[in-house]
C-alpha positions in Angstrom: -11.1 -35.0 -32.9 -9.5 -38.2 -34.7 -7.3 -40.3 -32.5 -7.8 -37.9 -29.5 -8.5 -40.7 -27.1 -5.2 -42.4 -27.8 -3.4 -39.2 -27.5 -4.9 -38.2 -24.2 -4.2 -41.5 -22.7 -0.5 -41.4 -23.8 0.5 -38.8 -21.3 -0.1 -41.3 -18.4 0.0 -39.7 -15.1 2.4 -36.9 -16.0 1.3 -33.5 -16.7 0.5 -32.8 -20.3 3.1 -30.8 -22.3 2.7 -28.3 -25.1 4.1 -31.4 -27.5 1.2 -33.4 -26.4 -1.3 -30.6 -27.3 0.6 -30.2 -30.6 0.3 -33.7 -31.5 -3.4 -33.9 -30.5 -4.3 -30.7 -32.4 -2.1 -31.6 -35.5 -0.1 -28.4 -35.3 3.5 -27.5 -34.4 4.7 -26.8 -31.0 5.4 -23.3 -31.8 1.7 -22.7 -32.8 0.6 -24.0 -29.4 3.1 -21.5 -27.8 1.7 -18.7 -29.8 -1.9 -19.5 -28.9 -1.3 -19.3 -25.2 1.1 -16.2 -25.4 -1.2 -14.5 -27.8 2.0 -13.1 -29.6 0.5 -13.3 -33.1 -2.7 -13.7 -35.0 -3.9 -17.3 -35.8 -6.9 -18.4 -37.6 -10.0 -18.9 -35.5 -10.1 -22.6 -36.6 -6.4 -23.2 -35.5 -6.9 -21.5 -32.1 -10.1 -23.4 -31.4 -8.4 -26.7 -32.2 -5.5 -26.2 -30.0 -7.7 -24.8 -27.1 -10.0 -28.0 -27.4 -6.9 -30.2 -27.4 -5.5 -28.4 -24.4 -8.8 -28.9 -22.4 -9.1 -32.5 -23.3 -5.4 -33.1 -21.9 -5.8 -30.8 -19.0 -2.8 -28.7 -20.2 -1.9 -25.5 -18.6 1.0 -23.4 -19.8 4.1 -23.6 -17.5 4.7 -19.9 -16.7 7.8 -20.6 -14.6 9.5 -22.4 -17.6 8.4 -19.4 -19.9 9.8 -16.9 -17.6 13.3 -18.7 -17.9 13.1 -18.0 -21.6 11.7 -14.5 -21.5 13.4 -13.4 -18.3 10.1 -12.1 -17.1 8.0 -13.6 -14.3 5.0 -11.1 -14.5 5.2 -11.0 -10.8 5.2 -7.8 -8.6 6.6 -8.1 -5.2 4.6 -6.0 -2.5 6.7 -5.4 0.6 4.9 -4.6 3.8 6.0 -4.1 7.4 4.8 -6.1 10.3 2.1 -3.4 11.0 -1.2 -3.7 12.6 -2.7 -0.6 11.0 -5.8 -1.4 8.9 -4.4 1.3 6.6 -1.7 -1.0 5.1 -4.3 -3.9 4.8 -6.4 -1.9 2.7 -3.4 -0.5 0.7 -2.2 -4.1 0.0 -5.5 -5.4 -1.0 -6.0 -2.7 -3.5 -2.5 -3.1 -4.8 -3.1 -6.9 -5.5 -6.2 -5.9 -7.5 -4.4 -3.3 -9.4 -1.6 -5.8 -10.3 -4.1 -8.2 -11.8 -5.5 -5.3 -13.8 -2.1 -4.6 -15.3 -1.7 -8.2 -16.1 0.6 -9.1 -13.2 0.5 -11.4 -10.3 1.4 -10.3 -6.9 3.5 -11.7 -4.2 3.1 -10.2 -0.8 6.1 -10.4 1.4 5.7 -9.1 5.1 8.6 -8.0 7.1 8.7 -10.4 10.0 9.5 -9.4 13.7 13.2 -9.0 14.0 13.7 -9.0 10.2 15.4 -6.0 8.5 13.4 -4.5 5.8 16.2 -5.1 3.2 16.0 -8.8 4.0 12.2 -8.7 2.8 13.3 -7.1 -0.3 15.9 -9.6 -0.9 13.4 -12.4 -0.6 11.4 -10.9 -3.2 14.4 -10.6 -5.5 15.1 -14.3 -4.9 11.8 -15.1 -6.9 12.9 -12.9 -9.9 10.1 -10.5 -9.5 9.8 -7.9 -12.3 9.3 -5.1 -9.9 8.8 -4.1 -6.4 6.2 -1.9 -4.5 7.4 -1.0 -0.9 4.5 0.3 1.1 6.4 0.8 4.3 9.9 -0.5 5.7 12.3 1.4 7.9 15.3 1.1 5.4 13.6 2.0 2.2 16.8 3.8 1.0 18.8 0.4 1.2 15.9 -1.4 -0.5 16.1 1.0 -3.4 19.8 0.6 -3.7 19.8 -3.2 -3.9 17.0 -3.0 -6.4 19.1 -0.7 -8.5 22.0 -3.1 -8.3 19.5 -5.9 -9.5 18.0 -3.8 -12.2 14.6 -4.4 -10.7 12.4 -1.2 -10.7 11.0 -0.2 -7.3 8.2 2.3 -6.3 7.9 3.6 -2.7 4.1 3.8 -1.8 2.9 6.2 1.1 6.4 7.6 1.5 9.4 9.2 -0.2 13.2 9.5 0.4 14.5 12.9 -0.7 17.5 12.5 -3.0 17.2 8.6 -3.2 16.5 8.5 -7.0 13.5 6.3 -6.7 9.9 6.8 -7.7 7.4 7.5 -5.0 3.7 8.0 -4.6 2.1 9.4 -1.4 -0.4 11.8 -0.4 0.6 15.6 0.1 1.2 15.2 3.8 2.3 18.8 4.3 -0.9 20.1 2.9 -3.0 17.6 4.6 -1.5 18.5 7.9 -2.1 22.2 7.2 -5.8 21.4 6.3 -6.2 19.4 9.7 -4.9 22.4 11.6 -7.2 24.7 9.6 -10.2 22.7 10.6 -9.2 22.4 14.3 -8.3 26.1 14.5 -11.6 27.2 12.7 -13.4 25.0 15.5 -11.9 27.3 18.1 -9.2 24.9 19.3 -6.1 26.7 20.6 -4.4 24.1 22.7 -3.5 21.1 20.2 -1.6 18.0 21.1 0.0 15.6 18.6 0.3 11.9 18.8 2.6 10.9 15.9 3.9 7.6 14.5 7.5 6.9 13.7 9.5 10.2 13.9 11.7 9.0 11.0 9.0 8.5 8.5 8.4 11.2 5.9 4.7 10.8 6.7 5.1 11.6 10.3 7.4 14.5 9.6 5.4 16.2 6.9 2.0 16.0 8.6 3.5 17.5 11.8 5.3 20.2 9.7 2.0 21.1 7.8 0.1 21.2 11.1 2.7 23.5 12.8 3.0 25.9 9.9 -0.7 26.6 9.7 -0.9 26.9 13.4 2.1 29.5 13.5 0.2 31.5 10.8 -2.7 31.7 13.2 -0.3 32.6 16.2 -0.7 29.2 17.8 2.1 27.2 19.1 2.0 23.3 19.1 4.3 22.2 21.8 2.9 18.8 22.9 4.1 16.2 20.6 4.6 12.5 21.4 6.1 10.1 19.0 5.5 6.3 18.9 4.6 3.9 16.1 1.5 3.5 13.9 -0.3 1.0 16.3 -3.2 0.9 18.5 -0.9 0.1 21.6 1.2 3.0 20.8 -1.8 5.4 20.7 -2.8 4.1 24.2 0.7 4.7 25.6 1.2 8.1 24.1 -2.2 9.3 25.3 -1.4 8.1 28.9 2.1 9.9 28.7 0.5 13.1 27.5 -2.0 13.4 30.1 0.1 11.9 33.0 1.3 15.3 34.3 -2.1 17.0 34.1 -2.0 18.3 30.7 -5.4 19.0 29.1 -5.4 20.1 25.6 -8.6 21.2 23.7 -7.8 18.6 20.9 -5.6 15.8 20.0 -4.3 15.3 16.4 -3.2 11.7 15.7 -1.1 10.9 12.6 -2.9 7.7 12.0 -6.6 6.4 12.7 -5.1 3.4 14.6 -3.3 5.8 16.9 -6.5 7.8 17.5 -8.4 4.6 18.3 -6.0 3.7 21.1 -6.1 7.4 22.4 -9.9 7.5 22.5 -10.2 4.3 24.3 -7.8 5.6 27.1 -9.7 8.8 27.3 -12.9 7.2 27.8 -12.4 4.1 29.5 -9.2 4.9 31.7 -9.5 8.5 32.3 -13.3 9.0 32.2 -13.2 11.7 29.7 -15.9 12.4 27.0 -14.9 12.7 23.3 -15.5 15.3 21.9 -17.1 17.0 24.9 -13.8 17.1 27.2 -11.3 16.5 24.3 -11.7 16.5 20.5 -9.8 13.9 18.7 -8.9 13.8 14.9 -7.3 11.0 12.9 -5.6 10.6 9.6 -6.2 8.0 6.7 -10.0 7.3 7.0 -9.9 3.5 7.5 -13.2 1.7 7.4 -13.2 1.5 11.3 -13.4 5.4 11.6 -17.1 5.2 10.6 -17.9 2.6 13.5 -20.3 4.0 16.0 -17.8 3.4 18.8 -15.3 5.9 17.2 -17.1 8.1 14.7 -13.8 9.6 14.1 -13.0 12.9 12.1 -10.1 12.3 9.9 -8.3 13.1 6.8 -8.9 10.5 4.0 -6.1 9.5 2.0 -7.0 8.7 -1.9 -6.4 5.0 -1.6 -7.5 3.9 -5.1 -5.6 6.8 -6.7 -2.4 6.1 -5.0 -2.3 2.4 -5.8 -3.3 3.1 -9.5 -0.5 5.6 -9.9 2.0 3.4 -8.2 1.2 0.5 -10.6 1.4 2.7 -13.6 4.7 4.0 -12.6 6.0 0.5 -11.9 4.7 -1.0 -15.2 6.3 1.8 -17.2 9.6 1.2 -15.5 9.4 -2.7 -16.1 8.7 -2.0 -19.8 11.7 0.5 -20.0 9.8 3.6 -20.4 9.8 6.9 -18.7 13.0 8.8 -17.4 13.7 11.0 -14.5 12.6 10.3 -10.7 8.9 10.8 -10.2 7.4 12.0 -7.0 3.7 11.8 -7.3 1.7 13.8 -4.7 -2.1 13.4 -4.2 -4.6 15.5 -2.2 -6.3 14.4 0.9 -9.6 15.6 1.9 -11.3 16.1 5.3 -14.1 13.6 6.6 -16.1 15.2 9.4 -17.8 13.0 11.8 -18.4 13.4 15.5 -15.0 13.4 17.4 -14.3 17.1 17.2 -16.6 19.7 18.8 -16.8 23.4 18.0 -15.5 25.7 20.8 -16.7 28.7 18.9 -19.5 30.8 20.5 -22.9 30.2 18.8 
């Protein structure tokens, strides 16, 4: 390219600009912008000349500067709690991949200990994100309100808020709880205890409601319920409390796999009980660890990929100004049977 050496050296130590590329490629600055924004058709020869000049100069488009003009950053904020459950780690990783598929970068903001969930959302808004996905924070309703005030679309993933006027995507927890109860009852269990996560979470409420509804259909009462958090240590503490006064259920349903892991370790290593020979244990989520030989946990599988894909589709449509009416998208779970539940039915 004639005169290319002189043009390349003229930038000195500063980053190359679109003007530098335009001079080297002998085109207008607007043509350079069109090549990198792909907003209109250009001849192959022109596009090639611009790209070669950009490569020679080490030029990269300034997306931050472009966002000031377009009022779009192409960034989606992903808000997650300070939560040790591997379920959220899997969900977040899939969300990052899905954002890239839809042409967006992702910014993961974790709610730190002692921080309000609304503060994490505000931090995302400070970076002018185009949309926000909230996987789990305790004050999701306040988060949706501040996003409405800022005209930034928000989607709740893995929970919903009745009447909040915000899109949500989650599994059908009522139906999943019912299926879990059906499975345990069909295995002959009539004394079922429940170790549940946060009592205020829609996931917790619906899973327990589904479980109880199906049990009542079969004339079984579920009276042993403990509430805690979706954490390993909480599973341990709830299990200790449950069995402290001599209670011995046939089976323990846990509203999250991480809770089940803690409960199983207490049963086996502190109380000397066998799983499932002495007590059956069932989880929820089907995280990767459930298949480990040390747990081999029977659980309800959430459709991770389907949930994330739907959440991204909803959010992108909102960002593009499409769609109307609040969407609440429910997805079916399925039973994954392993070795932590025994059959009490006679052979």
